[in-house]
N, C-alpha and C positions, 0 to 999 in steps of 0.2 A: 808401436813403440818397440825399439830394439835394445837389448841388454847384452853387450858384448864382454865376454870374459877372455881376455887376451893377457899377454904378459904386460905386467904393470897395472893390469886392472883385474885383480882377483882371478887369476887363470884357474881353469878346472883341472883337478888332479883325477886321472883315471886308474883305478886298481881292479884287475881282473874283470874289467867291463862295468865296474860300478863307479859313480861318481855322486858328488853332493854339490848342489848350486844354491847360493842364496839369491833368489830373485830379486833384482834392483841393486845389487851389490857390485856390478860391473859398469862398464862405460855405457851411459844411457844415451841413445840416439832417439831424440825426440820425433814423434810423428803426429797423430791427432792429439796425443796427450804428451806431456813433459816428464810425468812422474808416474810410478807405480800406483801410488794411492789413488790418483784420479782414474787411472783405468779401471780399478775395482769399483770406484765410487759412482762413476758416470755410465758404466757399461753393464748391462745385466748379463751378457754373455761374453765370457773371456775364454780365448784358447791359447794353448802354449805350443809353440813349434821350436824345433831344434835343427840347427845347421852347424857342421863341423867344418872349420876352415873355409875352403872355396867350394865345397860341395853343396848341393842344392838342399832345400829344407826337407827334412824327413817328413813322411806322411804315414798315417794321418795325423793331424793336430790333436793334442789331448785338451779336453775342457778342464778349466780350473773352477772348481765351486768354491763358494764362500763359507767361512765360519760363521754361524748365525750371530755370534756375540761380537765379533771383531771389527766388521766393516763400518758400521754405524755407530760405534760405541763413542768415538771422539767427535765426529760431525754427523749428528743424525739428520736425516732428511725430513722427518716428520716426528711429532710428539704426539701420541694418542690420536694420530690420523690427521692432525694439523699441521700444514707445512711448516718448516722451520722460519721462512720469511715472514709468517704471520706473527711471530713472537717479536717483543722488544729487545732490540739488541743493546748490550751494555758493554762499554769499552773498558779496557784494563784499568784505566784511571776512575772508573765508576760512573762517568758521564754517559748520557743516552740523549738522542736526539729524536723527536716525533716529527715526521713530515706531513702526516695526514691527520686524521681525526682520531683522538683517543677517547674511548667511551669507558667510564669507571662505573661499575654496577654496585660497588660497595665501598667501604671506607678505603681511603688511600693514606697511608703514613710514610712521612719522608723525614729525613734529618738534614737534607740539604736545601736546594732551591730549584725552582723551575724558571728557565731563561727562554725568552722568545726572540725569533729573529728579528723582529721589529718592535718598536714601541706600541704599547696598547694604551687606549684612553679609559680611565675610570671616572666615575662621577659620584659625589656624595650630596644628596638633596636633602635639605632641611625645611620643615614647614614651621609655620608661627608657633605650634605647641612645642617645638623643640627649643624655644628661647624662652628664658626665665628672667624675671627682673633682677637687675643687680643688686638693688638695695631693697629689702623687704617693705620699706615704707612706700615703694612705688606700685605694689601691687593694686592699690586701690584705684589706679589710674589706667588700669588694663581692661579693654574690651575685647572679649573673645566672639568671633564669628558673627554671622548674620542671624538674626533672631528668626527671619523666615526662610533661611537656608542653613539647615543645621549641618550640612556636610562640606560647607565652605567656611573657611576660618581666615582670620586676619588679625593682627595687632593694631590697635590705635591708641594713642595718648589722649585721655579725656581731660588733661590738665588745662586750666586756662591760660596757661603761660609756660614757657620753657619746653623742656623734653624729658622724656623717661629713656632709661638705658636697659638693655637687655644683652645676654650673652647666651651661646650656645657651644658646647665643645664638639670640636672636629676630630673625627678618628679616620685616619688614612694609613695605607700600608707603609711600613718601614722601607726606605730606599726609594719611594715614588717621588715624583717632581711635581709639586703644585704648579698649574699652568693658568688657570683662569678662576676669577670670581665673578658670580653672576648674582645680582639682587633684583627682587621683584617689589618694587614700591609704587603704589598708586598715589601720584603726587598731582594735583592740580592747584596748589597753593603757590603762586609766583613769589611770595614773600618769605617763603621758608623751605628749606631742604633737609632731608634726612640723610644719614651716612650708615653705611655697612663697612666694618673694618675685619680684615683677617689679619691676626697677629699671632706671632710666635712667642710662647712664653717658656721660661725656664721651669724645670721640675723642682727646682730649689726654692721656689717662691721668692720672698723678699732677699733671701740671701744670694740669689742669683742674678743674672744681668736684667735689665729692665726689659720689658716687652718690646718687640720690634714689629711694627706694622709692616706688612708685606703688600697689602693692596687696599685700597679705599675707593668704594663706590658711593657717589654722591646723588641722590634722587634728582631726576630731570623733569621738568614741568611736562605733563602730559605724555609721558613715555615711561611705561612701567618697568621695562628690562633695561638695565644698565649692566655692562660687562667691563672688566679690566684684566689685562693680561700680567702675569708674573712669571718667574722661574726660581722656584724654592725646593731643593732637595729636602726630604723628610727626614729627620733624625729624632726618633722617638726615645732614644737612650738618655737624652738630656733635655728634651723639648716636649711641649704639648702645644696644641693649635686651637684657637679659640676665634669664633666670631662675634664681635660686638656690634651692637645696633644702637644708634641714637636716633630716636623717634620723636619728632616734634609734634606738638599740639597743632591742630588747624580746624578751624570752623568751616573750611572749604572741602578739604579731603586730604588725608595723608595716612594710607593704609600699608602695612607690611604684609606681603603675602607670602614670602620664602625667599630662599637662597640656595644657591648650587655652586660647588667647587669641583673644578675637573682637574684631572691629575694624569700623567703618563707613567707607565712603568715597563721595564723590560724583563723583569724576573719576579718571581714571588719567593719570598724568604721563609724558611720554617720558623 
């Protein structure tokens, strides 16, 4: 890189053979580098040469050493031996982007949100024990689990007619989008079907709007898994979400084994 000090570009004044020049203060003619900062930052050995008018450059060139605190103070090459590229970069607006894998070994506290480049899928799985009877009087008609398989559970209505109703609260992240309702009902009774509903309810109770059914799964004979699609943005500031089950009695077979709700999200809010 050449730094020319000529008329109009901070010319050099000589007095009794003495002169003072501010390096980088003249007309810069780029070469491998375009500015003096990068010369010192990227090259460990830097030399200073002087040429007057059309004369050849004087020899020998003079080495320029670095002040220990000045070169890396603003733009450090490393911190405690770790390259600067290994640290998370934060933009002036406070945003940051992670393109690889981020490993957190302790607690992470944030007041903003994490945004993903593409939508992620989450799932909430609820078993029979997550559902409670809607009315206390229906508790007498509930049978839990297999007597000979204590690690496997199901709900069954032991009434001789009609159905029993159950509900379970659904907790999903704010801002997510509910996309799928899956139910697992063992149904071999061709005369009856049970239903699982996903509903949006107001936090204001009876003072708010009526519940809105977002998806309904009706059991299918000899088919345990039933699913239905939906698209419902989650708003927990005014709503909560509930799964309601209407389970009919059957002397042939009508067992509820669980439910699952899928959702997508592109960010995690604090």
